[in-house]
KEZA-124264 format. One record per residue: residue number from 0; residue in one letter; x, y, z of N, C-alpha, C, O in turn. Coordinates in steps of 0.02 Angstrom, whole numbers, plus 32768, in hexadecimal, padded with zeros to 4 digits. Atoms other than C-alpha are relative to their C-alpha. Layout:
N
  num  residu  n.xx  n.yy  n.zz  ca.xx  ca.yy  ca.zz  c.xx  c.yy  c.zz  o.xx  o.yy  o.zz
  NUM       A     X     Y     Z      X      Y      Z     X     Y     Z     X     Y     Z
...
END
This chain:
98
  num  residu  n.xx  n.yy  n.zz  ca.xx  ca.yy  ca.zz  c.xx  c.yy  c.zz  o.xx  o.yy  o.zz
    0       X  801F  8010  7FC1   3399   14B4   61B1  8007  7FB5  800D  8000  7F8C  7FE0
    1       X  7FFB  8047  7FF1   33B4   1411   620C  7FBE  7FE7  801D  7F96  800E  8037
    2       X  803F  801E  7FEB   3328   139A   6239  7FF0  800D  8049  7FB7  801B  805A
    3       X  800B  7FF7  7FB9   333F   13AC   62F5  7FE7  8047  800F  7FB8  8051  8036
    4       X  8014  7FBB  7FF7   3331   146A   62EF  7FBA  800B  7FE5  7F90  802A  8005
    5       X  8042  7FF9  8020   329C   1462   6278  7FCA  7FE2  802D  7F97  8002  803B
    6       X  8032  8023  7FD8   323E   13E2   62E2  7FF5  8022  8043  7FBD  8026  805B
    7       X  8006  7FDE  7FC0   3263   143E   6385  7FD6  803F  7FF9  7FAB  804E  8023
    8       X  8026  7FC3  800B   321E   14E0   633D  7FB6  7FEF  7FF5  7F8A  800F  8011
    9       X  8046  8013  800D   3181   1489   62FB  7FDD  7FE8  803F  7FA2  7FF7  8049
   10       X  801C  8017  7FC1   3165   1436   63A4  7FF3  803B  802E  7FBD  8041  804C
   11       X  8007  7FC6  7FD4   3182   14D8   6404  7FC5  802D  7FEC  7FA8  804F  8016
   12       X  8036  7FD6  8019   3100   152F   6397  7FBF  7FD9  7FF4  7F91  7FF2  7FD4
   13       X  803E  8029  8001   307E   14A2   63A4  7FE9  7FEB  7FBB  7FAD  7FE1  7FB0
   14       X  8012  801B  8041   3083   146B   62EF  800D  7FB5  7FFC  7FF0  7F92  7FD2
   15       X  7FEB  8046  8003   30D0   13C1   6313  8006  7FE5  8047  801D  8008  8075
   16       X  7FF4  8025  7FC3   30CC   1343   63A0  801B  7FBC  7FEC  8012  7FA5  7FB4
   17       X  7FE8  8045  800C   3120   129B   63AF  7FD8  7FD3  802E  7FDA  7FDA  806B
   18       X  802A  802F  7FDA   30AA   1211   63E5  8015  7FB9  7FEF  8012  7FA4  7FB5
   19       X  7FE8  8045  8008   30ED   1162   63FE  8034  7FFC  7FC8  8033  7FCE  7F9F
   20       X  7FCA  8000  8031   3184   118F   6394  7FED  8016  7FBA  8016  8012  7F8C
   21       X  8017  7FEC  8043   311D   11D1   6302  7FEF  804A  7FFF  7FD7  8066  8031
   22       X  8011  7FBA  8009   3109   1282   62C0  7FB5  8008  7FFA  7F95  7FE5  7FD2
   23       X  8048  7FF1  8004   3059   12C7   62DC  7FF8  804B  7FF6  8014  8073  801C
   24       X  8009  7FBA  8011   3022   136B   628F  7FC0  801B  8020  7F8F  7FF7  8028
   25       X  803C  7FDF  7FE6   2FA8   13E7   62DC  7FD2  800F  7FC5  7FE5  800A  7F8B
   26       X  802F  7FEC  8035   2F0D   141D   627D  8019  803E  7FDB  8010  8043  7F9F
   27       X  7FE4  7FC4  8021   2F61   14C5   625C  8037  7FEC  7FCF  803E  800A  7F9A
   28       X  7FCA  8017  802C   2FF6   1469   6211  7FE3  7FE3  7FC0  7FFC  7FF0  7F89
   29       X  8020  801B  803C   2F83   1409   619B  7FE6  8039  7FD4  7FED  8037  7F96
   30       X  801A  7FC8  8027   2F32   14AD   6167  8039  8023  7FDB  8033  8034  7FA0
   31       X  7FC6  7FDF  8020   2FDC   14FC   6145  801A  7FD6  7FC6  8028  7FF1  7F91
   32       X  7FE6  802B  8035   3016   1466   60E0  7FD1  7FFB  7FC4  7FE6  7FEE  7F8C
   33       X  8031  8000  8036   2F76   146B   607B  7FF6  8044  7FE1  7FCF  804D  7FB2
   34       X  8004  7FBB  8019   2F8C   1526   6060  7FB8  801A  8002  7FA1  803C  7FD4
   35       X  8045  7FEA  7FF6   2EDD   1545   60A2  7FFB  801F  8046  8028  8017  806F
   36       X  8009  7FE2  7FBE   2E99   15A5   6137  7FEE  7FCA  8034  7FD0  7F98  8022
   37       X  8014  802F  7FCB   2E85   154B   61DE  7FB4  7FF9  8004  7F9B  7FC3  8013
   38       X  8049  8003  7FFE   2DCC   1577   61D6  7FE6  7FD1  7FCA  7FB9  7FA8  7FD6
   39       X  8014  802C  8038   2DBA   1521   612C  800F  7FB8  8012  7FE7  7F8C  8003
   40       X  7FEF  8044  7FEC   2E13   1488   6171  7FCD  7FE5  8032  7FB5  7FAD  802B
   41       X  802E  8017  7FCC   2DA2   147E   6209  7FB9  7FF4  7FE5  7F95  7FC9  7FFF
   42       X  8042  800A  801E   2D06   148D   619D  7FFA  7FBC  7FDF  7FC5  7F9D  7FE2
   43       X  8003  803E  8026   2D31   13F4   6137  801C  7FC3  8023  801A  7F8C  8008
   44       X  7FE1  8036  7FDA   2D85   138B   61BD  7FD0  7FE9  8036  7FB4  8011  805B
   45       X  802F  801B  7FCF   2D1C   1318   6229  8022  7FC9  8028  803A  7F98  800D
   46       X  7FE0  8030  7FD3   2D5F   12BB   62C0  7FCA  7FDF  802B  7F9D  7FFF  8044
   47       X  802F  8028  7FD9   2D00   1230   6319  8024  7FE1  803B  8044  7FAD  8034
   48       X  7FD9  8017  7FC6   2D47   121B   63C9  7FEE  7FB9  8017  8019  7F95  8031
   49       X  8014  8043  7FE9   2CE3   117D   63EE  8027  7FC9  7FDE  8036  7F95  7FFC
   50       X  7FDB  8033  8027   2D40   111E   6366  8047  8016  7FF1  806F  7FF1  7FD4
   51       X  7FBE  7FE3  800D   2DDA   1190   635E  8010  8000  7FB5  8048  7FF3  7FA0
   52       X  7FF9  7FFD  8048   2DBE   11A3   62A3  7FEF  8046  7FE7  7FCE  806D  800A
   53       X  8010  7FC0  801E   2DB3   1238   6230  7FF4  7FF7  7FB6  8007  7FC5  7F98
   54       X  800A  7FFF  8048   2D7D   1262   6181  8002  8048  7FE9  7FF6  8077  800F
   55       X  7FFF  7FBE  801F   2D8E   12F5   610B  7FD0  8000  7FC5  7FCA  7FCE  7FA1
   56       X  802B  7FF8  803A   2D11   1336   608D  802B  7FFB  7FC1  8066  800C  7FC1
   57       X  7FDC  8006  803F   2D40   1314   5FD8  801B  8043  7FE8  8053  8047  7FCE
   58       X  7FE8  7FBE  8015   2D4C   13CF   5FB3  803E  8015  8027  806C  8032  800B
   59       X  7FC6  7FF0  7FD6   2DC5   13E5   6044  803D  7FD8  7FE8  8074  7FF4  7FE4
   60       X  7FC8  8029  8019   2E31   1355   6005  801D  801E  7FC1  805A  8022  7FBA
   61       X  7FE8  7FE2  803E   2E3B   13A7   5F5A  8025  8042  800D  8059  804F  7FEF
   62       X  7FE0  7FC1  7FEF   2E65   1451   5FA5  8045  7FF4  801F  8075  8017  800F
   63       X  7FC0  800F  7FE0   2EEF   1404   6010  8033  7FE6  7FCE  806D  7FFB  7FCF
   64       X  7FD2  801A  8033   2F3B   13A5   5F7E  801A  8038  7FD4  8055  803C  7FC5
   65       X  7FEC  7FC8  802A   2F3C   1441   5F13  8030  802E  8026  8063  8043  800B
   66       X  7FD6  7FD4  7FD7   2F85   14AB   5F9F  8044  7FE2  800E  8077  8005  800B
   67       X  7FC0  8022  7FF3   300B   142A   5FC9  802C  8001  7FC2  8068  800B  7FC7
   68       X  7FD9  7FFF  803E   3040   1421   5F13  801D  8046  7FF4  8056  804C  7FDD
   69       X  7FE7  7FBC  8008   304F   14DF   5F0E  803D  800C  802D  806E  802A  8018
   70       X  7FC9  7FF6  7FD1   30BE   14DE   5FA9  803E  7FD7  7FED  8076  7FEE  7FF7
   71       X  7FC7  8027  8016   312B   1451   5F67  8025  8023  7FC7  8062  8023  7FC4
   72       X  7FE1  7FDB  8037   3149   14B6   5EC9  8022  803F  801A  805A  804F  8005
   73       X  7FE4  7FC2  7FE4   3167   1557   5F2B  8043  7FF4  8022  8072  801B  801A
   74       X  7FC4  800D  7FD9   31EA   1507   5F9B  802F  7FCE  7FE0  8064  7FBF  7FFA
   75       X  7FD7  802F  8026   322E   148B   5F1B  8015  7FC4  802B  804F  7FAF  8029
   76       X  7FF3  803D  7FD8   3220   13F7   5F94  7FBE  7FDC  800B  7F88  7FFA  8008
   77       X  803B  8027  7FEE   31A9   136B   5FBF  8001  7FEF  804B  7FD4  7FCD  8063
   78       X  7FFC  800D  7FB8   31E1   1365   6075  7FCF  802D  8024  7FDA  8069  802B
   79       X  8036  7FD9  7FE4   3143   139C   60CC  8013  8021  8043  7FF9  8056  8053
   80       X  7FEB  7FE0  7FC2   3196   13BF   6174  802C  803D  7FF2  8029  806E  8017
   81       X  7FD9  7FC5  8014   3212   1433   611F  7FD1  8038  7FE9  7FDA  8072  7FFB
   82       X  8031  7FCF  8018   3180   148A   60C8  7FDA  801D  803B  7FD0  805A  803F
   83       X  8024  7FE8  7FC6   3120   1494   616B  802A  8031  8028  8011  8066  803D
   84       X  7FD3  7FD4  7FDB   31B6   14E1   61C2  8004  8045  7FE0  7FFE  8078  8002
   85       X  7FFA  7FC1  8024   31CB   1567   613C  7FBF  8028  8001  7FC0  8065  800E
   86       X  8040  7FDE  8002   3113   1590   612E  7FE8  8015  8046  7FCC  804B  804E
   87       X  8016  7FF0  7FBC   30F2   158B   61EA  8028  803B  801C  800D  8064  8041
   88       X  7FD9  7FC6  7FEA   3181   1605   620A  7FE2  8040  7FE4  7FDD  8072  8007
   89       X  8020  7FC5  801E   312F   167F   6191  7FBD  800D  8022  7FAC  8047  802F
   90       X  8040  7FFA  7FDE   3086   165E   61E3  8009  8021  8045  7FE2  804E  8058
   91       X  7FF2  7FE3  7FBE   30CF   1686   628F  8016  8049  7FFB  8002  8072  8023
   92       X  7FEA  7FBB  800A   3123   1724   624E  7FC4  802D  7FEE  7FC0  8066  8005
   93       X  803C  7FDA  8012   307E   175D   6202  7FD4  800C  803D  7FB7  8042  8044
   94       X  8028  7FF9  7FC3   3025   1740   62A9  801D  8037  802D  7FF8  805D  804C
   95       X  7FDF  7FCE  7FD7   30A5   17AD   6302  7FF4  8046  7FE7  7FF5  8076  800E
   96       X  800C  7FBF  801D   3081   183C   628B  7FBC  801C  8012  7FB1  8059  8010
   97       X  8045  7FE9  7FF1   2FCA   1843   62BF  7FFC  8026  8040  7FC6  803C  8053
END
């Protein structure tokens, strides 16, 4: 897979946006990369719009690190956008089955 195709697919499916030339991941993308449910991510993620800051609970950080390590081993890469692409495609296929 080439980067342009990967990024276009991630953008088309709302996992990735480009803001001021930088890659920005959706909350669902973070959940996928942490190998946790979106609900679990939202429980431990706190956003403060007044200051445009966020924080994550320590338990959530540990869960994400563990999940990310599992996915890096599964796909034999540390490129998180490649991992996101592969995992998000499976996630989308699973949604279509419902």
